[in-house]
Every structure is written in C-alpha cells, then in structure tokens.
C-alpha positions in Angstrom: -47.4 -90.5 105.6 -45.3 -92.6 103.1 -44.3 -89.3 101.3 -43.1 -87.7 104.6 -41.2 -91.0 105.5 -39.6 -91.1 102.2 -38.5 -87.3 102.6 -37.1 -88.2 106.2 -35.2 -91.3 104.9 -33.7 -89.2 102.1 -32.6 -86.4 104.6 -30.9 -89.1 106.7 -29.1 -90.5 103.7 -27.7 -87.1 102.7 -26.9 -86.3 106.3 -24.9 -89.5 106.4 -23.2 -88.7 102.8 -22.3 -85.1 104.2 -20.8 -86.6 107.3 -18.9 -89.3 105.5 -17.5 -86.4 103.1 -16.4 -84.4 106.2 -14.8 -87.4 107.8 -13.0 -88.1 104.5 -11.7 -84.5 104.3 -10.5 -84.6 107.7 -8.7 -88.1 107.3 -7.1 -86.5 104.1 -5.8 -83.7 106.3 -4.3 -86.0 109.1 -2.7 -88.2 106.6 -0.6 -85.1 105.3 3.1 -85.6 106.4 4.9 -83.1 108.5 7.0 -81.8 105.7 4.0 -81.1 103.5 2.5 -79.1 106.5 5.7 -77.2 107.1 5.9 -76.2 103.7 2.1 -75.2 103.4 2.6 -73.0 106.6 6.0 -71.7 105.6 7.4 -72.3 109.0 9.6 -74.9 110.5 9.3 -75.3 114.4 12.3 -76.7 116.1 12.6 -77.6 119.7 16.1 -76.4 121.1 17.5 -75.8 124.6 17.6 -72.4 126.0 19.5 -73.1 129.1 22.6 -75.0 127.7 25.4 -72.6 126.5 26.9 -72.8 124.0 24.4 -75.1 122.4 21.4 -73.1 123.1 20.8 -70.1 125.4 19.1 -66.7 125.5 20.6 -63.4 124.8 19.9 -60.4 126.7 17.1 -59.4 124.4 15.6 -62.8 124.7 16.7 -64.4 121.4 17.6 -67.9 121.6 21.0 -68.6 120.0 23.8 -71.1 120.0 25.1 -74.0 118.1 21.8 -75.8 117.6 19.6 -72.9 117.1 22.0 -72.1 114.3 21.8 -75.7 112.9 17.9 -75.2 113.0 18.0 -71.9 111.2 20.2 -73.5 108.5 17.9 -76.3 108.0 14.9 -74.0 107.8 16.9 -72.1 105.1 17.4 -75.2 103.2 13.6 -75.9 103.1 13.0 -72.5 102.2 10.9 -71.5 105.2 10.9 -69.3 108.2 12.2 -70.7 111.7 10.3 -70.8 115.0 12.4 -72.0 118.0 10.6 -73.5 121.0 12.8 -74.0 124.1 12.6 -77.6 125.5 14.2 -79.3 128.6 15.0 -82.9 129.1 11.9 -83.7 130.8 9.6 -82.4 128.3 11.4 -82.5 124.7 10.0 -86.0 123.5 6.5 -85.2 124.7 6.7 -81.8 122.6 7.7 -83.8 119.5 5.0 -86.5 120.0 2.4 -83.9 120.6 3.3 -82.0 117.3 4.2 -78.7 119.2 7.5 -78.9 117.4 8.4 -80.5 113.9 12.1 -81.4 114.6 14.1 -81.7 117.9 17.8 -80.4 118.1 18.0 -80.4 121.6 21.3 -82.1 123.0 19.5 -85.5 123.0 21.6 -88.7 123.3 20.7 -91.5 121.1 19.3 -94.5 123.2 17.6 -97.6 122.3 14.6 -96.7 124.6 14.3 -93.2 123.0 14.5 -94.7 119.6 11.1 -96.3 120.5 9.4 -92.9 121.0 11.0 -90.6 118.3 12.5 -91.3 114.9 16.3 -90.5 115.2 17.8 -89.2 111.9 21.4 -90.6 110.9 24.0 -89.8 110.9 24.4 -88.5 114.7 25.8 -85.0 114.6 27.7 -84.8 118.1 28.5 -86.8 121.1 29.3 -86.2 124.8 29.9 -88.0 127.9 29.0 -87.1 131.5 31.1 -85.3 133.9 30.8 -83.3 137.2 31.6 -79.6 137.9 33.1 -79.4 141.5 34.9 -76.8 143.6 38.6 -76.6 142.7 39.2 -76.6 146.6 38.1 -80.3 146.5 41.1 -81.3 144.6 39.4 -84.4 143.6 41.4 -86.7 141.3 39.0 -89.6 140.9 35.3 -90.2 140.9 35.8 -92.1 144.3 35.9 -88.6 146.0 32.2 -88.1 145.4 31.1 -91.5 146.9 28.1 -90.8 149.2 27.9 -87.1 148.5 25.0 -85.0 147.2 25.3 -84.1 143.8 22.9 -81.9 141.7 21.5 -83.4 138.5 18.7 -82.9 135.8 15.6 -84.9 135.7 15.4 -87.2 132.7 19.1 -87.4 131.9 19.9 -90.8 130.8 23.1 -91.3 132.8 21.7 -90.4 136.2 21.2 -94.1 137.2 24.4 -95.2 135.9 26.4 -92.7 137.6 24.7 -93.0 140.9 25.1 -96.8 140.9 28.7 -96.7 139.5 30.3 -94.0 141.9 27.6 -94.0 144.7 26.6 -90.5 144.3 23.5 -89.2 146.0 21.6 -87.4 143.2 19.4 -84.3 143.8 17.5 -83.9 140.4 16.0 -80.7 139.1 13.8 -79.7 136.2 16.3 -77.3 134.5 20.0 -76.2 134.6 19.1 -72.9 136.3 17.6 -74.6 139.3 20.3 -77.2 139.6 23.2 -74.5 139.5 21.3 -72.2 142.0 21.4 -75.4 144.4 25.0 -75.6 143.9 25.6 -72.2 144.6 23.5 -72.4 147.9 25.7 -75.4 149.0 23.0 -77.9 148.6 25.1 -80.4 146.6 28.9 -80.5 146.3 28.9 -80.7 142.5 26.8 -80.7 139.2 26.5 -83.8 137.2 25.8 -83.0 133.5 27.1 -83.5 129.9 30.7 -82.6 129.6 30.2 -80.1 126.8 27.6 -78.2 128.8 29.8 -78.0 131.7 32.6 -76.6 129.4 30.2 -73.7 128.5 29.4 -73.1 132.3 33.3 -73.0 133.1 33.8 -70.1 130.5 31.6 -67.8 132.8 33.5 -65.8 135.5 30.9 -67.0 138.2 32.2 -70.5 138.0 36.0 -69.4 138.1 36.4 -71.5 141.5 35.0 -74.7 139.7 36.6 -77.2 137.5 35.9 -80.4 135.7 39.0 -82.2 136.7 37.6 -85.9 136.5 37.7 -87.9 133.2 34.3 -87.9 131.3 32.4 -91.2 131.2 30.3 -93.1 128.7 30.3 -90.8 125.7 27.1 -91.2 123.5 26.0 -89.7 120.2 23.6 -86.9 120.0 20.9 -87.2 117.3 18.3 -85.0 115.7 14.7 -86.5 115.8 11.3 -86.1 114.2 8.1 -87.9 114.8 7.8 -91.7 114.1 7.0 -92.3 110.4 8.1 -88.8 109.1 10.4 -90.3 106.6 10.1 -87.3 104.1 11.1 -84.7 106.7 13.8 -87.2 108.1 15.5 -87.4 104.5 15.6 -83.5 104.4 17.3 -83.7 107.9 19.7 -86.3 106.9 20.8 -84.5 103.8 21.5 -81.3 105.9 23.6 -83.5 108.4 25.6 -85.0 105.6 26.3 -81.6 104.3 27.4 -80.2 107.5 29.8 -82.9 108.0 31.4 -82.4 104.6 31.5 -78.5 105.0 32.7 -78.5 108.7 29.6 -76.4 109.4 29.3 -77.6 113.1 33.2 -77.1 113.6 32.7 -73.5 112.7 29.9 -73.2 115.0 32.0 -74.6 118.0 34.6 -71.9 117.1 31.8 -69.2 116.7 30.5 -69.8 120.2 33.7 -70.2 122.1 34.5 -74.1 122.4 38.2 -74.1 122.6 38.8 -77.9 121.8 36.6 -79.3 119.0 34.7 -82.4 119.8 36.5 -85.4 118.6 33.3 -87.0 117.3 32.8 -83.9 115.0 36.3 -83.8 113.8 36.2 -87.4 112.8 32.8 -87.1 111.1 34.2 -84.2 109.0 37.3 -86.1 108.1 35.4 -89.2 107.0 33.0 -86.9 104.9 35.9 -85.4 103.2 37.3 -88.7 102.2 34.0 -90.3 101.3 
C-alpha cells in the first residue's frame, strides 16, 4: 500500500510539473508583442474604412483601395510583410483593435481623450478634419441656423454628433454605416447628411450627388490618429517612423492627388512643410 501511495504521489507531482510547464509556455506566448507576432506570421492586419471614399472604398472587383489602404500597404512594405485589410466602421473599429482582430487601425478616427483611454494613438497625427453637412443646393442655406429642428442623417459613434445636435439644434437620425445614411437621405427621411468634411468632399465628386453641396463652414477640426493596442510600444515605434517619413516625402499629399482630392488638407501641407524644415 505504501508503494502504491508513493507511485500515486509521484504521478500527481509529475502531472503538476507538466501543467506548470504548459502554463509557462502559454504565458510566454501571450507575452509576445504584436510586432513579433506580425513578423512571425508575415502579415500585417490593418483595419480600414471600405465605405469612405477617397480614404477607403471598394472597387468593382471588391478590392479595398484609397488613401488609408495605400498607407497600410506602405507600412507593411516597410515591415517586409504582406498586408491584410479588414473593413471597419465607426461603431466597431476600437473593439476590433482591442480584440486583436486587427494589428493597426488607420480608419479616419479622430483623436479624443476618451478614445486615448481605449487605444494607443501613435504620434504624430497624420490628417485632420472637421464636421459638415451635405444638403440639397435648393435649400440655399447660408448658415447652420437653417438646419435647426430639422432631421439630419448621421453615423453612430461619430464624436461630433452630440456637439452638433446641441449647438445647432439638429434632430439626428443615426445609422450604422454611410450607405444606410445616404440611402435615407435619398429617400427624404432627412434633409442632410452630417459627416466629416473630407468624406463629404468625396461624395460630392459622384454624379448622383450633383444636386447637393456643402455650403456651410466646417466646424471643430480635429486630428486623425493611427492606433495600436495599449502597450504595443515596439509596433507603435515602427508606425511613428513611417508617419514621420510620410510627412517628409509628402506621401499623403501625393495620395490626395492620386485619389482626386482637389484641395490639399491644410493639416497635411503644414506637416509636410514643418518636416522639410526640421
């Protein structure tokens, strides 16, 4: 009986050691930073917009193209890995990053203090935009007061929704994506579309919106930031280096021209000028 008990005790000890070893191996894997994992798998996964021309949109063949997808491709090239683009929208992009479904987010996201608590923004910021509204030319609106009390389509999760509603008395009808909001606009369920001014510029290039305009002054311009998960400093450093080089070379300015933006962003122009001087 003593011998059997000794054998059982030994088995329990060995099982405990094996379990500890497995836990240790698992812990080592979980501690691997995102950059290391990206290099090991040979692919950088970036969350981008697919409904936001010219910053991110789908071609007829389904490929996602635009200013930010091109930035993502350039970043992957700098890392020496392949690129995988994942479409995101304002209501899910932070969750996708936190959940590890994407490594980096380049998705027209404004920097805010609240968002900085959830993700790690990488300096310097790469773009900036304010909010505006696309309305029928027939309205002949000359001030935001013309929209007071009227229903305006918007996108869920946009940081300026509350401010625009309170400041100008807009009655917002929020949708999950751009396509849904624009459909509602065409159906007459709202008088205008509240969105980033840069995105509205992209829509106005399309013939279907030839009877619409953006006559009102843009409001509350805020910088856009590329983000990674909290604590991913090594990956953030690589992203930082890329942004600095983009500013020096005028890479983003060239992408604006490539994708039909007629007037360069003042933010990007100033960043390029500053980078050339310093």
